[in-house]
N, C-alpha and C positions, 0 to 999 in steps of 0.2 A: 576074636572077640571085638565088637563095637567100645566104641569110647563109652557110651551109656552104660553097657552091660558091667564094663570094667568098674564103672563107677558104683554102679549098685551090688557090685560083690564087695568092693571096698567097704562101702557104707555097711553091708551086712556083716564083715567081719569086724569092723568096728565097733556096731552094736551088741555083737557077740563076747567081743574081748570087755567090752566095759558090764555088760552084765556079768560075767565070771569074776570080774575084778570087784564090783558089788557084792555077789554073793559071796566072795573069801571075805570081805571086810565084816558082813554079817558073822560068818563063822570065825573069825577072829573076836567079835565083839561077844557072841557067844560063849565062848572058851572063856574070855575074862571074867564072864558071869559067873559060870561053872566055878571058876576056880574064888572066886568070892562068896559064893553060896558055901562052899566046902567049907571055906576057913572061918565062916560064921554060921555055924549049923545052928538051929534053935531061935536066929533072931529074923529069919524072913520065912513070912508064911508060904504053905502051899497054894493060896489063893492068888498071891503076888506075883509068885512063879508061874503058876497058871495063865494070870493077866499079861505076865511080860513075854510070855511064849506066843499069846495069842496075836500081839500086837506085832511081834516078830513075823509069825507066818502071815499076818496082812502085809505087810510090806512086801516080804518075797511075793506073794499074788499080784500088787500093785508093780512090783519091778517086771513080772512075768506078762501083765496085761501090755505096761507100756511099749515091752520089748516088742511082744506079737503086733501090736499096734503100727511101732515103727517099720517093721518087718512088711507088713501088708501096705504100709504107703508105700515103702518103697519098692513093691515089687510089681 
């Protein structure tokens, strides 16, 4: 394995690990939100929940796009 190949492999592993950590962080936040929703039943509307979930999906899609773009730039 050449130096450049090793550097590329390390960059991919770093990006993958970063993405996994970000998704785990999002998951933890969603769990905290779910706990709050369960404890405050009736005080938060379904529309507010849907809006929050749409925003989370948008952020995850952007993360996916950035990770993909980073991988292709390093490839």
